[in-house]
NUKELUM-431443 format. One line per 8 residues: number of its first residue (from 1); their letters; for each residue x, y, z of N, C-alpha, C, O. Coordinates in steps of 0.2 Angstrom, whole numbers. Example, Ala and Ser with C-alpha at 12.3 -4.5 7.8 and 13.67 -1.06 7.14 Angstrom:
BEGIN
1	as	66,-28,39,62,-22,39,66,-16,39,71,-17,42 ~ 64,-11,35,68,-5,36,64,0,39,67,6,40
REM end
This chain:
BEGIN
1	mvekgacs	231,-259,-1,238,-257,1,241,-263,5,238,-267,9 ~ 248,-264,3,251,-271,6,257,-268,10,262,-264,7 ~ 258,-272,16,263,-270,21,268,-276,19,266,-281,20 ~ 275,-275,17,280,-279,17,286,-276,19,292,-277,17 ~ 285,-272,24,292,-268,27,291,-262,27,286,-259,29 ~ 297,-258,25,296,-251,26,301,-247,23,305,-244,27 ~ 302,-247,16,306,-244,12,303,-236,12,297,-235,13 ~ 308,-232,12,306,-225,12,303,-223,5,307,-223,0
9	aaggrhdg	297,-221,4,294,-218,-2,298,-213,-4,298,-212,-10 ~ 302,-209,0,305,-203,-2,313,-204,-3,317,-199,-4 ~ 314,-211,-2,321,-212,-4,324,-211,3,322,-207,7 ~ 330,-216,5,333,-215,11,329,-219,17,323,-221,16 ~ 332,-220,22,330,-224,27,330,-221,34,334,-216,36 ~ 325,-224,38,324,-222,44,326,-226,49,322,-230,51 ~ 332,-225,52,334,-230,58,334,-229,63,338,-226,66 ~ 328,-230,68,327,-227,74,329,-233,79,330,-239,77
17	pgstsedr	329,-232,86,330,-237,90,326,-242,90,320,-241,89 ~ 328,-249,93,324,-254,93,321,-257,87,316,-261,88 ~ 323,-255,81,320,-258,75,325,-260,70,331,-257,71 ~ 324,-264,65,329,-266,60,328,-265,54,322,-264,52 ~ 332,-264,49,331,-262,43,325,-267,39,322,-265,35 ~ 325,-273,41,320,-278,39,314,-276,40,309,-276,36 ~ 313,-273,47,306,-270,49,304,-264,45,298,-263,44 ~ 308,-260,43,306,-254,40,306,-255,33,303,-251,29
25	nrdrglvg	309,-259,30,310,-260,22,305,-265,20,307,-271,18 ~ 299,-263,20,293,-268,18,288,-264,12,285,-259,12 ~ 289,-268,8,284,-264,2,277,-264,3,275,-269,6 ~ 274,-259,2,267,-258,2,263,-257,-5,265,-252,-8 ~ 258,-261,-7,255,-261,-13,248,-259,-13,245,-259,-7 ~ 246,-256,-17,239,-254,-18,236,-255,-24,239,-256,-29 ~ 230,-256,-24,226,-259,-31,225,-252,-35,222,-247,-33 ~ 227,-253,-41,225,-248,-46,230,-242,-45,236,-242,-46
33	avssthwp	225,-236,-43,228,-229,-42,224,-227,-36,219,-230,-33 ~ 228,-222,-33,226,-218,-28,218,-217,-28,216,-215,-33 ~ 214,-218,-23,207,-217,-22,205,-216,-15,209,-217,-11 ~ 199,-215,-13,197,-214,-7,199,-219,-2,202,-217,4 ~ 198,-226,-3,199,-232,1,206,-230,3,207,-233,9 ~ 212,-227,0,217,-226,3,219,-221,8,224,-220,11 ~ 213,-216,8,214,-210,12,218,-211,19,222,-207,20 ~ 216,-217,23,219,-217,30,227,-218,28,231,-215,32
41	vyiglakg	230,-222,24,237,-223,21,241,-217,21,246,-217,24 ~ 238,-212,17,241,-206,16,241,-201,21,245,-197,23 ~ 235,-201,25,235,-198,31,241,-200,36,245,-196,39 ~ 241,-206,37,247,-209,41,253,-207,39,257,-205,43 ~ 254,-206,33,261,-204,30,262,-196,32,267,-194,34 ~ 256,-193,29,257,-184,31,258,-183,38,262,-179,39 ~ 254,-186,41,254,-184,49,259,-187,54,260,-185,59 ~ 264,-192,50,269,-194,53,268,-199,57,272,-200,62
49	yyaaedlt	262,-203,57,261,-208,61,266,-215,60,269,-218,64 ~ 267,-215,53,272,-221,52,278,-220,54,280,-225,57 ~ 281,-214,53,287,-212,56,288,-213,63,293,-215,65 ~ 283,-211,66,283,-211,74,284,-219,76,287,-221,81 ~ 282,-223,72,283,-230,73,288,-233,69,288,-239,69 ~ 293,-230,66,298,-231,63,297,-236,57,301,-240,56 ~ 291,-234,53,290,-237,48,290,-232,43,287,-226,44 ~ 293,-234,36,293,-228,31,292,-233,25,296,-236,22
57	pdlvfiqs	284,-233,23,282,-237,18,284,-235,10,284,-229,8 ~ 285,-239,7,286,-239,-1,280,-241,-4,279,-247,-3 ~ 276,-237,-8,269,-239,-10,270,-242,-17,274,-240,-21 ~ 267,-248,-18,268,-251,-24,260,-252,-27,255,-254,-23 ~ 259,-251,-33,253,-252,-36,252,-258,-40,256,-260,-44 ~ 247,-262,-38,245,-268,-41,238,-268,-44,233,-265,-41 ~ 237,-270,-50,232,-269,-54,225,-272,-53,220,-271,-56 ~ 225,-277,-48,219,-280,-46,219,-283,-39,225,-284,-36
65	saalvqql	213,-284,-36,213,-287,-29,215,-294,-30,218,-297,-25 ~ 213,-297,-35,215,-305,-36,222,-305,-36,225,-309,-33 ~ 226,-301,-40,233,-301,-41,236,-300,-34,241,-303,-32 ~ 233,-295,-30,237,-293,-24,237,-300,-19,242,-302,-16 ~ 231,-303,-19,230,-309,-15,235,-314,-17,236,-319,-13 ~ 236,-314,-23,241,-320,-26,248,-319,-23,251,-324,-21 ~ 249,-312,-23,256,-310,-20,257,-311,-14,262,-313,-11 ~ 251,-310,-10,251,-311,-2,251,-319,0,254,-321,5
73	tagsldla	247,-323,-4,248,-329,-3,255,-332,-5,257,-337,-2 ~ 258,-330,-9,264,-334,-12,269,-331,-7,274,-335,-6 ~ 268,-325,-2,273,-323,3,278,-317,0,282,-315,3 ~ 276,-315,-6,279,-309,-10,278,-303,-5,282,-299,-4 ~ 271,-303,-2,269,-297,2,267,-300,8,265,-306,8 ~ 267,-296,14,266,-298,20,258,-296,23,255,-300,27 ~ 257,-290,21,251,-287,23,247,-282,18,250,-279,14 ~ 240,-283,18,238,-279,14,232,-274,17,227,-276,20
81	lstgladp	233,-267,16,228,-263,19,223,-261,13,225,-260,7 ~ 217,-259,14,213,-255,10,212,-261,5,211,-258,-1 ~ 211,-267,6,210,-272,1,203,-274,0,199,-275,5 ~ 200,-276,-5,193,-279,-5,193,-286,-1,199,-289,0 ~ 187,-288,1,187,-293,6,185,-300,2,187,-305,4 ~ 182,-299,-4,180,-305,-7,186,-310,-10,186,-316,-8 ~ 191,-307,-13,196,-311,-15,200,-314,-10,202,-320,-11 ~ 202,-312,-3,205,-315,2,200,-319,4,202,-325,4
89	iraidkgs	194,-318,5,189,-324,8,190,-331,3,190,-337,6 ~ 190,-329,-3,190,-336,-8,197,-338,-8,198,-344,-9 ~ 202,-335,-7,208,-338,-6,209,-343,0,211,-349,-1 ~ 206,-340,6,207,-343,12,203,-349,11,205,-354,14 ~ 197,-349,8,194,-355,7,197,-360,4,195,-366,5 ~ 201,-358,0,205,-364,-4,212,-365,-1,216,-369,-4 ~ 212,-363,5,218,-364,9,225,-360,10,230,-361,12 ~ 223,-354,7,228,-349,7,231,-347,15,226,-346,19
97	piaivrie	237,-347,17,239,-346,24,239,-337,25,243,-334,27 ~ 233,-335,23,232,-328,25,226,-327,30,222,-331,30 ~ 225,-321,32,219,-320,36,216,-313,37,220,-308,35 ~ 210,-312,39,207,-305,39,208,-303,46,207,-307,51 ~ 210,-297,46,212,-294,54,207,-289,56,206,-289,62 ~ 205,-284,51,199,-281,53,196,-278,46,199,-279,41 ~ 189,-276,48,186,-271,43,188,-265,42,188,-261,48 ~ 190,-262,36,191,-255,37,185,-251,33,184,-246,36
105	mqappyal	182,-252,28,177,-250,25,171,-254,26,171,-260,25 ~ 165,-250,30,160,-255,32,155,-256,27,150,-260,28 ~ 155,-252,23,150,-253,16,154,-251,9,159,-249,10 ~ 151,-252,4,154,-251,-3,152,-244,-4,147,-242,-2 ~ 156,-240,-6,156,-233,-7,155,-231,-14,155,-225,-16 ~ 154,-237,-19,154,-236,-27,148,-232,-29,143,-232,-25 ~ 148,-229,-35,143,-228,-39,144,-230,-46,149,-232,-48 ~ 137,-231,-48,137,-234,-56,137,-227,-61,132,-223,-61
113	lakpaikr	142,-226,-64,141,-220,-69,141,-222,-76,144,-226,-79 ~ 135,-218,-80,134,-221,-87,135,-215,-92,135,-209,-90 ~ 136,-218,-98,137,-211,-103,131,-206,-102,126,-208,-100 ~ 133,-200,-104,128,-194,-103,122,-195,-107,118,-191,-105 ~ 121,-199,-112,115,-201,-115,111,-206,-112,104,-206,-113 ~ 113,-209,-107,109,-214,-104,107,-211,-98,111,-208,-94 ~ 100,-211,-96,98,-207,-90,94,-212,-85,94,-210,-79 ~ 93,-219,-88,89,-223,-83,91,-230,-84,94,-232,-89
121	wpelkgkt	91,-234,-79,92,-241,-80,91,-245,-85,95,-248,-88 ~ 85,-244,-87,82,-248,-92,86,-247,-99,87,-251,-104 ~ 90,-240,-99,92,-239,-105,100,-243,-106,104,-242,-110 ~ 101,-247,-100,108,-250,-101,107,-258,-104,112,-261,-105 ~ 101,-259,-105,99,-266,-109,104,-266,-115,103,-262,-119 ~ 108,-271,-116,111,-273,-122,117,-268,-122,120,-267,-128 ~ 119,-265,-117,125,-261,-116,131,-264,-112,130,-270,-109 ~ 136,-261,-112,143,-264,-109,145,-260,-103,146,-254,-103
129	isiggpkd	145,-264,-98,147,-261,-90,154,-264,-89,156,-270,-89 ~ 157,-259,-86,164,-262,-84,163,-262,-76,161,-258,-73 ~ 166,-269,-73,166,-270,-67,173,-273,-66,177,-273,-71 ~ 175,-275,-59,182,-276,-58,184,-284,-61,190,-285,-62 ~ 180,-289,-62,181,-295,-64,175,-301,-63,170,-300,-60 ~ 177,-306,-67,170,-310,-66,169,-313,-59,163,-315,-57 ~ 174,-313,-55,174,-315,-47,174,-309,-43,174,-311,-37 ~ 174,-304,-45,175,-297,-41,169,-296,-37,163,-297,-39
137	itriyler	170,-292,-31,165,-291,-27,161,-285,-31,155,-284,-29 ~ 163,-281,-36,159,-277,-39,153,-281,-44,149,-277,-46 ~ 154,-286,-45,149,-290,-49,144,-291,-44,138,-289,-46 ~ 145,-293,-38,139,-293,-32,136,-287,-32,130,-286,-31 ~ 139,-281,-32,136,-274,-31,132,-272,-37,126,-270,-37 ~ 135,-274,-43,130,-273,-49,124,-277,-50,119,-275,-51 ~ 125,-283,-48,118,-286,-48,113,-285,-42,107,-286,-43 ~ 116,-283,-37,111,-279,-32,107,-275,-34,101,-274,-33
145	maapnglk	112,-270,-38,109,-263,-40,103,-265,-46,98,-263,-46 ~ 106,-270,-51,102,-270,-57,95,-274,-56,91,-272,-60 ~ 95,-278,-51,88,-282,-51,83,-277,-49,78,-277,-53 ~ 83,-274,-43,78,-270,-42,75,-265,-47,69,-262,-47 ~ 80,-264,-52,79,-259,-57,78,-261,-64,79,-258,-69 ~ 75,-268,-64,72,-272,-69,77,-275,-74,75,-276,-80 ~ 84,-275,-71,88,-279,-77,91,-285,-72,92,-286,-66 ~ 92,-290,-77,96,-296,-74,101,-298,-78,102,-296,-84
153	agdydtvf	106,-302,-75,112,-305,-80,110,-307,-85,105,-311,-85 ~ 113,-305,-91,111,-307,-98,108,-302,-101,109,-302,-107 ~ 106,-296,-98,102,-290,-101,108,-286,-103,107,-282,-108 ~ 113,-286,-100,120,-282,-101,125,-286,-102,126,-291,-99 ~ 130,-283,-105,137,-286,-106,142,-284,-101,143,-277,-101 ~ 146,-287,-97,151,-285,-93,159,-285,-96,160,-290,-100 ~ 163,-281,-95,169,-281,-96,173,-280,-90,170,-277,-85 ~ 180,-282,-90,183,-282,-83,189,-278,-83,193,-278,-88
161	agatsarf	190,-273,-78,195,-270,-76,197,-269,-69,193,-265,-65 ~ 202,-271,-66,203,-272,-60,202,-267,-55,200,-267,-50 ~ 205,-261,-58,205,-255,-54,200,-250,-56,198,-249,-62 ~ 197,-245,-51,193,-240,-53,195,-236,-58,191,-234,-62 ~ 203,-234,-57,206,-229,-63,205,-232,-70,204,-228,-74 ~ 205,-238,-70,206,-242,-77,198,-241,-80,197,-239,-86 ~ 193,-243,-76,185,-242,-78,184,-236,-79,179,-235,-82 ~ 187,-230,-75,185,-224,-77,187,-222,-84,184,-219,-88
169	salqsgav	194,-224,-85,197,-223,-92,192,-224,-98,191,-221,-103 ~ 190,-232,-96,186,-235,-101,180,-231,-102,178,-229,-108 ~ 177,-229,-97,170,-225,-98,172,-218,-101,169,-215,-106 ~ 178,-214,-99,179,-209,-102,181,-209,-109,179,-204,-113 ~ 183,-214,-111,186,-214,-118,180,-217,-122,180,-217,-129 ~ 174,-219,-120,169,-221,-124,169,-229,-126,165,-231,-130 ~ 173,-234,-122,175,-240,-124,169,-244,-120,168,-250,-122 ~ 166,-241,-115,161,-245,-111,155,-239,-110,155,-233,-111
177	daaillpp	149,-243,-108,143,-239,-108,141,-236,-101,138,-231,-100 ~ 144,-240,-96,144,-238,-89,150,-241,-85,153,-246,-88 ~ 152,-238,-80,157,-242,-76,155,-241,-68,153,-235,-67 ~ 156,-245,-64,156,-245,-56,162,-242,-54,168,-244,-55 ~ 162,-235,-50,168,-232,-48,168,-230,-42,162,-229,-39 ~ 173,-229,-38,175,-227,-32,175,-219,-32,176,-216,-37 ~ 174,-216,-26,175,-209,-25,184,-209,-25,188,-213,-23 ~ 186,-202,-28,184,-198,-31,182,-197,-38,179,-192,-40
185	fnfyaesa	183,-203,-41,182,-204,-48,175,-203,-50,174,-200,-55 ~ 171,-205,-46,163,-204,-48,161,-197,-48,157,-196,-52 ~ 164,-193,-44,162,-186,-43,165,-182,-49,162,-178,-52 ~ 170,-185,-50,175,-182,-57,170,-184,-63,169,-180,-68 ~ 168,-190,-64,163,-191,-69,157,-188,-70,155,-186,-75 ~ 153,-187,-63,148,-182,-64,149,-175,-66,145,-173,-70 ~ 154,-173,-64,155,-165,-66,158,-165,-73,159,-160,-76 ~ 159,-172,-76,161,-171,-83,155,-173,-88,155,-173,-94
193	gftnlglt	149,-173,-84,143,-174,-87,140,-181,-88,134,-182,-91 ~ 144,-187,-85,141,-194,-85,135,-193,-80,134,-189,-76 ~ 132,-199,-81,125,-200,-77,126,-205,-70,128,-211,-70 ~ 125,-202,-65,125,-207,-59,118,-210,-59,113,-207,-58 ~ 119,-217,-59,112,-222,-59,111,-224,-52,106,-227,-51 ~ 116,-223,-48,114,-225,-40,120,-227,-37,125,-227,-40 ~ 120,-228,-30,125,-229,-26,125,-236,-23,119,-239,-22 ~ 130,-239,-22,130,-247,-20,127,-246,-13,123,-251,-11
201	idyakelp	128,-241,-8,127,-242,-1,120,-242,-1,117,-243,5 ~ 115,-240,-6,108,-240,-5,106,-247,-7,100,-249,-6 ~ 111,-252,-10,108,-259,-11,112,-264,-7,111,-270,-7 ~ 118,-262,-4,121,-268,-2,125,-265,4,131,-266,5 ~ 121,-261,9,125,-258,14,128,-263,20,132,-261,24 ~ 124,-269,20,126,-274,25,133,-277,23,135,-281,27 ~ 135,-276,17,141,-280,15,148,-275,16,149,-270,12 ~ 153,-277,20,158,-274,20,162,-274,15,162,-279,11
209	ftgtvvgr	166,-268,14,169,-268,8,178,-269,8,180,-273,4 ~ 181,-266,12,188,-268,12,191,-268,19,188,-266,24 ~ 196,-272,20,199,-274,25,207,-274,26,211,-273,21 ~ 210,-276,31,216,-277,33,218,-285,33,215,-289,37 ~ 222,-288,28,223,-295,27,231,-295,28,234,-291,26 ~ 233,-301,31,239,-303,34,241,-309,31,237,-314,30 ~ 247,-310,30,251,-317,29,251,-320,36,254,-317,41 ~ 249,-326,37,249,-328,44,257,-330,47,259,-331,53
217	alasarka	262,-330,42,268,-331,44,271,-325,47,275,-325,52 ~ 269,-319,44,271,-312,47,268,-312,54,272,-311,59 ~ 261,-313,55,259,-312,61,261,-316,66,262,-315,72 ~ 264,-322,65,267,-327,69,275,-324,71,277,-324,77 ~ 278,-323,66,285,-322,67,287,-314,69,291,-313,72 ~ 282,-309,66,285,-302,67,277,-299,70,275,-294,67 ~ 274,-301,75,268,-298,78,269,-291,80,264,-287,79 ~ 275,-289,82,276,-282,84,275,-277,78,272,-272,78
225	vldkvllv	278,-279,72,278,-275,67,270,-275,65,268,-269,63 ~ 266,-280,65,259,-280,63,256,-276,67,251,-272,65 ~ 257,-275,75,254,-271,79,255,-264,78,250,-260,78 ~ 261,-261,76,262,-255,75,258,-252,68,256,-247,68 ~ 257,-257,63,254,-254,57,246,-254,60,243,-249,59 ~ 244,-259,63,237,-258,65,236,-252,69,230,-249,68 ~ 239,-250,73,240,-244,77,240,-238,73,236,-233,74 ~ 244,-238,68,244,-232,64,237,-231,60,234,-226,60
233	nsksmawf	235,-237,57,229,-238,54,223,-234,58,219,-230,55 ~ 223,-237,64,217,-234,68,218,-227,70,213,-223,70 ~ 224,-225,70,225,-217,71,223,-213,66,220,-208,67 ~ 224,-216,60,224,-212,53,216,-211,52,213,-206,50 ~ 212,-217,54,205,-218,53,201,-213,58,195,-210,55 ~ 203,-212,64,201,-208,69,202,-201,67,197,-197,68 ~ 208,-199,65,209,-193,63,205,-190,56,203,-184,56 ~ 204,-194,52,199,-194,46,192,-192,48,190,-187,46
241	sdpanrte	190,-196,53,183,-195,56,182,-189,59,176,-188,60 ~ 186,-185,62,187,-179,66,185,-173,61,189,-171,58 ~ 178,-171,60,177,-165,56,181,-160,56,182,-156,52 ~ 185,-158,62,189,-153,62,195,-154,57,198,-149,55 ~ 196,-160,55,202,-161,51,200,-160,43,204,-161,38 ~ 194,-159,42,192,-159,34,197,-155,30,199,-158,25 ~ 198,-150,31,202,-146,25,209,-149,25,212,-149,19 ~ 212,-151,30,218,-154,29,217,-161,26,222,-162,22
249	aikimvea	212,-165,28,211,-171,24,210,-171,17,214,-174,14 ~ 206,-166,14,206,-166,7,212,-163,4,214,-164,-2 ~ 216,-158,8,223,-157,5,227,-163,4,231,-163,-1 ~ 228,-167,9,232,-173,8,230,-178,2,234,-180,-2 ~ 223,-179,2,221,-183,-4,222,-180,-11,223,-183,-16 ~ 220,-173,-11,223,-169,-18,229,-170,-19,230,-172,-25 ~ 234,-170,-15,241,-170,-16,242,-177,-18,247,-178,-22 ~ 239,-183,-15,241,-189,-18,239,-192,-23,242,-196,-26
257	sklkqedv	232,-189,-25,228,-192,-30,229,-187,-37,228,-190,-42 ~ 231,-181,-36,231,-176,-41,224,-175,-45,225,-172,-51 ~ 218,-176,-41,212,-175,-44,210,-168,-41,212,-165,-36 ~ 204,-165,-44,202,-158,-43,200,-158,-35,197,-163,-33 ~ 201,-152,-32,199,-152,-25,192,-152,-24,190,-155,-19 ~ 188,-150,-29,181,-150,-27,178,-157,-26,174,-159,-22 ~ 181,-162,-32,178,-169,-31,182,-173,-25,180,-178,-23 ~ 187,-170,-22,190,-174,-18,186,-171,-11,185,-174,-6
265	aksydflh	184,-165,-11,179,-162,-6,173,-166,-5,170,-168,1 ~ 170,-167,-11,163,-171,-11,164,-179,-9,160,-182,-6 ~ 170,-181,-10,172,-188,-8,172,-187,0,169,-191,3 ~ 176,-182,2,177,-184,9,170,-182,14,169,-185,19 ~ 165,-177,10,159,-176,13,154,-183,13,151,-184,18 ~ 155,-187,7,151,-192,7,153,-198,11,149,-202,14 ~ 160,-199,11,163,-205,16,161,-203,24,159,-207,28 ~ 162,-196,26,161,-195,32,154,-195,34,152,-198,39
273	kneffeta	149,-193,30,142,-192,31,140,-200,33,136,-201,38 ~ 142,-205,28,139,-211,30,144,-215,34,142,-221,35 ~ 149,-213,36,153,-216,41,155,-223,39,153,-228,42 ~ 159,-223,33,161,-228,30,166,-232,32,167,-238,32 ~ 172,-228,36,177,-231,39,175,-233,46,171,-230,49 ~ 178,-240,48,177,-243,54,183,-240,59,189,-242,58 ~ 181,-236,63,186,-233,67,189,-237,73,194,-235,77 ~ 185,-242,75,186,-246,82,192,-251,81,195,-254,85
281	gklsktkm	194,-252,74,198,-257,73,195,-264,75,199,-269,77 ~ 190,-265,74,187,-272,75,183,-274,68,181,-270,64 ~ 181,-281,69,178,-285,64,170,-287,66,169,-291,70 ~ 166,-284,63,159,-286,65,157,-293,61,157,-294,55 ~ 155,-297,67,152,-304,65,147,-303,61,147,-306,55 ~ 142,-298,62,136,-298,58,138,-296,51,134,-298,46 ~ 143,-291,49,144,-290,42,148,-294,39,147,-295,33 ~ 152,-298,42,157,-303,39,153,-308,38,154,-312,33
289	gallnalk	147,-310,42,143,-316,40,139,-314,34,137,-319,30 ~ 136,-308,33,132,-306,28,137,-307,21,134,-309,16 ~ 142,-305,21,147,-306,16,149,-313,14,149,-315,9 ~ 150,-316,19,151,-325,18,145,-328,15,146,-331,10 ~ 139,-326,18,134,-328,15,132,-327,8,129,-331,5 ~ 134,-322,6,132,-319,-1,138,-323,-6,136,-326,-11 ~ 143,-323,-3,148,-327,-8,146,-335,-8,147,-338,-13 ~ 145,-337,-3,142,-345,-2,136,-346,-7,136,-351,-10
297	glgdvegs	131,-340,-7,126,-341,-11,128,-341,-18,125,-344,-22 ~ 133,-338,-20,135,-337,-27,140,-344,-29,143,-343,-34 ~ 141,-348,-25,146,-353,-25,153,-351,-25,156,-355,-28 ~ 156,-346,-23,162,-344,-22,166,-346,-16,172,-346,-16 ~ 162,-348,-11,165,-352,-5,161,-358,-5,155,-358,-5 ~ 167,-364,-5,164,-370,-5,164,-373,2,160,-378,3 ~ 169,-371,7,170,-375,14,165,-370,18,161,-366,16 ~ 167,-371,25,161,-368,30,162,-361,30,167,-359,28
305	inierfvl	157,-358,33,158,-350,32,158,-348,39,157,-342,41 ~ 160,-352,43,162,-351,50,167,-345,51,173,-346,49 ~ 166,-340,53,170,-334,54,177,-336,56,182,-334,53 ~ 177,-339,61,184,-341,63,189,-344,58,195,-343,59 ~ 186,-346,52,191,-349,48,195,-343,45,200,-344,42 ~ 192,-337,45,195,-332,40,199,-327,44,202,-322,41 ~ 198,-327,51,202,-322,54,208,-324,58,210,-330,57 ~ 211,-320,62,217,-321,65,217,-321,72,216,-316,75
313	pgvtqltd	217,-327,75,216,-328,82,221,-324,86,227,-325,85 ~ 219,-320,92,225,-315,95,225,-310,92,228,-305,95 ~ 223,-308,86,224,-301,82,217,-298,81,215,-294,84 ~ 213,-302,77,206,-299,75,202,-298,82,201,-303,86 ~ 200,-293,83,194,-292,87,187,-292,85,185,-287,82 ~ 184,-297,86,177,-299,84,173,-295,89,175,-294,94 ~ 167,-292,85,162,-288,88,156,-290,85,156,-292,79 ~ 150,-290,89,143,-291,85,142,-287,80,137,-287,77
REM end
């Protein structure tokens, strides 16, 4: 999701004291379609946290993390929430004027779903698997899962679709034999008879998944707006993490995603049990270092993997 101001998603503006229409009218983009990674965004809207800060976001869907980062780099977008971290890291390495502010999801919540006839990993040999892209983080996750299950690159073919919703559609239509999916799409696929071959958290728990990424120009010129967005994000994650809010949290995501309540409920329990969301608003040097090392090992990062290159001084809160 991307913060570029605050257009009202409901139409109409919210003019409060101490704000300008430019502060409020910022487009926010999300990758693909609504999924569990966007839960804090919709909590912030439903609970009035954005409105309380005089922010009324207009959500815009972008078809891939790479495309989102391109717009962020070009200045078409100012801030991204719930975006994968691999593409921003690559862009920063190449000189993009963006920075990572915080980790949102501390580990990847994907699952690999296969056609009902496929029951075991060896049966994927010679088959086609849908992932995000040739340089997408999902490629790392797939390889981490495949190797201990006896498969290596070349044993299977990959095709690319930037968003979980597109990968699910390809699997559902029979265009691919397997796909890596986020909740709640993985639970919907399982209930439809597709085979769950494993969870990425069991193979790549040390790799952070999503985060908040900001254009350095926004952070420099309009830090007060950035601070408001980060405050709302933290409030939303804390609210999600309180088990007393389970029923309402599920209702919020059902309304946003239009998916079945039972699948959304499974997603909530899965994310809550494994504490996927980082609620302290900080960036773990250990987790960030693990991701940087993984990307460096693949040749995706050419320069130094010193964490300070990729974060925003004075805003990013680092922790061990």
